[in-house]
C-alpha positions in Angstrom: -6.0 8.8 -9.9 -2.5 7.8 -8.9 -2.1 4.6 -6.9 0.8 4.4 -4.5 2.3 1.0 -3.4 4.8 1.0 -0.6 7.1 -2.0 0.1 10.3 -3.0 1.8 9.4 -2.8 5.4 10.1 -5.5 8.0 11.5 -6.4 11.3 15.1 -5.3 12.0 17.4 -5.0 15.0 18.5 -1.6 16.2 21.4 -0.4 14.2 20.2 -2.2 11.1 19.1 -1.0 7.7 16.1 -1.2 5.4 15.3 0.2 2.0 11.7 1.2 1.3 10.2 1.7 -2.1 7.1 3.5 -3.3 5.8 2.9 -6.8 3.3 5.2 -8.4 1.0 4.1 -11.1 1.2 7.2 -13.3 3.9 9.3 -14.8 2.6 12.5 -13.3 4.6 11.3 -10.3 7.7 12.9 -11.8 6.1 16.4 -11.7 5.5 16.5 -7.9 7.5 16.6 -4.7 7.4 13.2 -3.1 7.6 12.5 0.6 7.9 9.7 3.0 5.7 9.9 6.0 5.4 7.6 9.1 2.8 7.0 11.7 3.5 5.3 15.0 0.7 3.9 17.2 -1.1 6.7 19.0 0.8 9.4 17.2 0.0 11.6 14.2 1.4 11.0 10.8 4.7 12.9 10.3 6.8 13.9 7.4 10.2 12.0 7.4 11.8 13.2 4.2 10.9 14.6 0.8 12.4 15.2 -2.6 11.6 17.6 -5.4 11.3 16.6 -9.0 14.8 17.9 -9.5 16.3 16.0 -6.6 16.4 18.6 -3.8 15.9 16.9 -0.4 14.6 17.7 3.0 14.7 15.6 6.2 13.2 15.7 9.6 15.8 16.4 12.3 15.2 12.9 13.8 16.4 11.1 10.7 19.1 13.5 9.4 22.3 11.6 8.7 20.6 8.2 8.9 18.0 8.2 6.1 18.4 9.0 2.4 15.5 9.7 0.1 15.9 9.3 -3.7 13.8 8.9 -6.7 13.9 7.3 -10.2 11.5 9.3 -12.3 11.8 6.8 -15.2 10.4 4.1 -12.9 7.9 6.3 -11.1 9.5 5.2 -7.8 10.8 6.9 -4.7 13.0 5.2 -2.2 14.0 5.6 1.4 17.3 4.1 2.5 17.2 3.8 6.3 20.4 3.1 8.3 21.3 3.0 11.9 17.7 2.3 12.7 16.4 3.0 16.2 13.4 1.5 18.1 11.7 5.0 17.8 11.7 4.6 14.0 9.1 1.9 14.4 6.0 2.9 12.5 4.0 2.4 9.3 5.7 4.2 6.5 3.8 5.9 3.7 4.6 7.9 0.6 2.6 10.8 -1.0 3.1 13.8 -3.1 2.4 17.5 -3.0 2.8 20.5 -5.3 4.9 22.4 -2.8 2.3 23.3 -0.2 2.7 20.2 2.0 -0.9 19.4 1.2 -0.8 15.8 0.0 -2.5 15.2 -3.3 -2.8 11.4 -3.7 -4.8 8.8 -1.9 -2.8 7.1 0.8 -1.6 3.6 0.1 -1.5 0.7 2.5 1.9 1.7 3.9 4.7 -0.7 4.9 5.4 -1.6 8.5 8.9 -1.0 9.9 9.6 -2.6 13.3 13.0 -2.0 15.0 13.7 -4.2 18.0 16.1 -3.1 20.7 
């Protein structure tokens, strides 16, 4: 079973930046599409961005132009660079993987809290 550990969250003012990291415990990570998800209080979890093993990316409309997803397969790590943060980006951020069907395949980690103050 792959363990996922998210880190890098924190409290930031609107307009600021954060870089999230997600480390996977096993090398099979490099075979799957990895995504960053977020869940705000009272709302369902949503996909923010994902990246294929080859580096192809996809973003939710709400974060296009502000967030950048990347991965380092040698380190079994996926990153989310977040810039020009808005209060509505406040949420717990998680990572997970899928084989291309959008059905996640790993157990969810603890997530990392991102709080953007206005």
